[in-house]
C-alpha positions, 0 to 999 in steps of 0.5 A: 866133189872133195877129190877129182883127178883125170889122167890119160892111162895108155892102152895096149893099142897104143890109144889113150884112154881117159881115166877119172878118180872122184872121192865125193866126200872128205872122210869125216864125221857121217861118211866116215862112220858109215864106211867103218860101221859097213867094213868093221860093224858088219852093218850092211844098211850102211851100203845104201847110204854110201851109194846114195852119196855116189850115185847122183855123181855117176849120172852126171858122166853120160859115158858110163855103161857098166859098174863094177867094184874094186874087189877086196882080198880073200881074207877081208871077205871072210873076216867080214862075211862079205865084199864091202865094195860089192855091196856098195856098187850093187845099191849104185846099180839099183839107184842108177839103173846101170848093170853091174859086172864082176870084172876085176879079181884082186890077185894079191892078198895084202891089206891096205888098212895100216899100210904106209904110203909107199907100201899102198903105192906098190899094191893092190894088183888086179886082173880084168875079166873080158869086158864084152860089149861094155867099154865105159866102166865105173869102178866103186870102192869105199874110200880113196886114200892114196888112189892106188887101188883105183889106179890098179883096177883102172890098169887091168881095165885098160888092159881088157879094152875099156874105152874110159873108166871112172873110179868113184868112192863116197869118201877121200882121205886125200 
């Protein structure tokens, strides 16, 4: 694992929730190629390759109960014809046997691509659906650059009652 960061995030009840952020491999060579071909080349087959990088790491975390993804903005979905993080997450679900739910909705439209570090840290913003019986959530995305997407996703999930949040991406630019 290239990046592994753990923090405690306060919940609305005052309890502290463990949030772990993992970027499995450096955003270089074949991993970078898979990400770029999926996002910009519209080659969906690369989602499975990226999921194959993530799935073995998730199985090491015994508390994982359910998968979700850091939803991309509507413009990117329209332009790409898919939510690339959702595709990766669906393959991870198939590889791990974990259920998958759409818990997160992005509530701002700004793109992270090409944004400065300061701009990335101010966005994105998410709201989370009620978690139901699942409290230990895994969030999937493609790349960890500043950690702001995962931090915002975890904050929304903690507000909705998550007991723990594992945020994991196959690639890290940190």
